Phi, psi and omega in degrees: 000131182276172184297317184288329181287321177301315178303315178300317178298317176297313175300325184291321178261016179050052179264127173267354177102355185259167179289111191306320183256359180071011176288337177251032180211040175077356180239157178220136174232160188279148183257173175284175183282114176221172183304151177261159179254126181292163188263156176289118177276135168246109186231159182307135181057004177289140176223134175213155175265123177258125178258105179281117179298139173236170180211167179259119174249100189261125182265035174200170184297126187287352173261323190241340182081002178282172184238024183285317176267304187261129188203191180297332177272339181221074186285146177285122184202070182294149189284048174230168182305144185303326184290321179294316172300316178300327179293323182287315182296324179291318173296318178298320184292329178292335185260349181225110181296328181294313179301316181301320187280338175287315189288321184285323173301316182287330178276351184067032181245154182259325182237150181198113185277113180250014186294330182247097186274359176256020174223135179252114185260172178301328178296321174298316175299324184287325179298312182270356185294329181299340184266350183283125173226158179298150182271095183256142178246122187253138177232110179290131184227167156245147181249134187230124176231074181233112187308321183300340188253306193264005181067214187268010175301113190280353181266351187070211184208151171257147174238129179293132183217140188247102178240140186252129173247144174298129184282341179272307187275339184076005182274151177294139172270130176085198180287138182284123178302149182300321177307318184289318182297315179293331181289320185292335177287319171303317184292320177296324181296315180295324179301310175303320178288328180280325177295324168303314179304306179306318183296320181296325183289306184297318176286351178092002179291333171241129177259091191232145171288160176300323176296321187285328178288324177292325172289325176290325174292328176292323176294326179289323178290327177301333179290347181289111184261351175224117176263157176290177177290143185202159186274131162266114187261143182231143171229153172256147190223141174267114185256114181256126180293146189227149177277181179300331178270017173062036167251149176304130195294140169312327182293331183271308186292338177269002172260166177306125180259095189223190180293331173300319181295321179295319184287328182288340185260356180289128170228161180244139179210154173301138172278084185281167178300325181301308189289322182301315185297323180288327173299321173310318186300315182295309176310308182294345185094357185291333179251032182305325181293337172270002188249115191224350170223165184274340190282340181197171167231154184264142167223135164271123182253129183236125173267153184292151190273347177231151172156189187241105182276001187256350176245150183299318181296323184290324173306313183295323177294318176301321169297312172303325185268358175286134187242154177232139186208175181290156185296145173288319166221141185282148177305333183293343179276353179277146191289325188273010182306316183303312176299321188288317178301310177295325179292317183291317180296315181299313178299309187297327189270350179234346178242020188246004180303328185245025187296330178295320174300314184293320180301311181306309189289332183280340179291336187059032183269129172274147183284146172294139182217169177298332177290316176296328179293320184291321181295324179296315178291320184280352175245357182302327182303336183283344179248342188219109178280077193297328190290323183251009174293126177289348190257353177275076181280168182305324177287327175297305185299315174302317181295321190241049179295317172310306177302319174303314175301310188288329195260341190237004177041228184310315180295327178287317176290326172301319185297316174293325188289314179305311171312302181298334181267011184046044171241009180276139173274009174292149174291151176301320174096172189254350176297132179245200181289166195303321176299313179294324179294319177298322182291313182291326178307326186296328184277343183228056183283116186276000171256008185276171181299330180298329179251010184285330183063212183248010186298327180290342181277334197237011176307142181289162184317147187295329181290000000 
C-alpha cells in the first residue's frame, strides 16, 4: 500500500490512528460480535514457524512530532502494516522538517533520505525500529478458580472487568467490586503466611535455599482462588506448518499463497513469558541477523515428541515443554518469499480495521457481572475455610469483616463477634496499619512475575 492509499483508507474508515477499543494501549473494552480467530494449538511432535505480528507505536504526532494529542499514554498506532505506516511517516518527515528531526534524533542518525516514501530501505527500518512493538491486545481481568463457579477446569476462568483508578492515589474510584474485596482477603492471608515463612527462615527454624523460599511462596500464591485485576495479554500470530526437519511444509507452499491463505493461518495465543523473552532477543538486537522487516518477527515453535494429550496434567506438560527459538531458516530464503510477503502485506493493510473486536471475541472472556459477584460470595466457603484457617488472624478478620459477613453467614458473624469481644483464640496477626501493609505489599506483589508461575504458559485452549 502506498502512502496516498493509506491516507485514503484511514479517512474512509474514520481512523485517527489510536486503538479503537484501547486494547492496544493498556485498556480493553468489549467488542461487537464478529468472526473469531482460532487459538494456537500445542500438540505432540508439532512444529510451526510463527510470525509475530508487529506494529509501529508512535508517541508523538505523526505529522508535527508534537506530543499534545499523541504521547506515551496515547500512541499513534493505526491498524495497518508497520511497513505501510512507515511509508506514511517517511513522507510526512519529508514534508515536515520538525518531524524529521524528531525521528532522526531518536534513531541516532545524522542523515536520512526521505525523498522516496513508497520504498522502505534498510536505513528507514533502522529509523522506525525503535517504535516497533508486538501487536499485543490487553483485556483487564480478574481470575476465579472456584469449582462451584468454574467447574472442573483446574485453571479457573478469567472475567473481563473495568475498574477506574485515581491517577494520583492509585485507589479505586467508586464502589470496589466484590471480587476485589475477596482478592484482598486472600492477599492478606497470603501476607500472614509469607511473613511467618520469612520469620522461620530468619530464625533458622527452617533451613531453606533462596530457590526453596521462592517455591514456598509460589505454593502460597497458588492458594489464591480470586485474584485482583491484572492484564491478560494476547497476540495474533501467522502460523506456518513445518516438517520435522524445520522446513515449511509443502502443503502450505504448494497451495495458492494469497491473502486468504494468510487469514486461514492466523491464530491467537497468550503473550506468555516464553514468547515475551524471545521477543526481547529481537528488541535488544541479539537476534538482529534474523530481523529483516518491521511487520513481524520469526519464531520456530517445537512441541515435545512424547507426552499425554488426553489428561489435563499431560497437556500442561506439553505446554511447558514446548520451545520457541530463533528461526532455523529465515522466511526470506524461501522461493515463494515474494508471494508470502505480498500476501501478508495485503492482509495487514486490508483486514485489520476490526481486529480488536475479533480478538476480544476470540478470547472467550466473559464480562464480570453482579451474578458472578454473588456466586463468588455464596461459594467462597467451599474453597476457603475461614473459621479454621490459621492465617485468618484477628487483624485479617476485622479488616475483611464485610466479606466474612457476606460469604460465611452465621459462622462468619460468630467468628467476628468473638474477635470483637476479645474472646477469640485467633492470633493477633502481623498486619499493621495501612501504610505498613502497603509498603510490605510491594515486596510481596502477588501479581508480579515472581508469583506468576507457569500458568500463563499452560493455559488451556482459548475455546
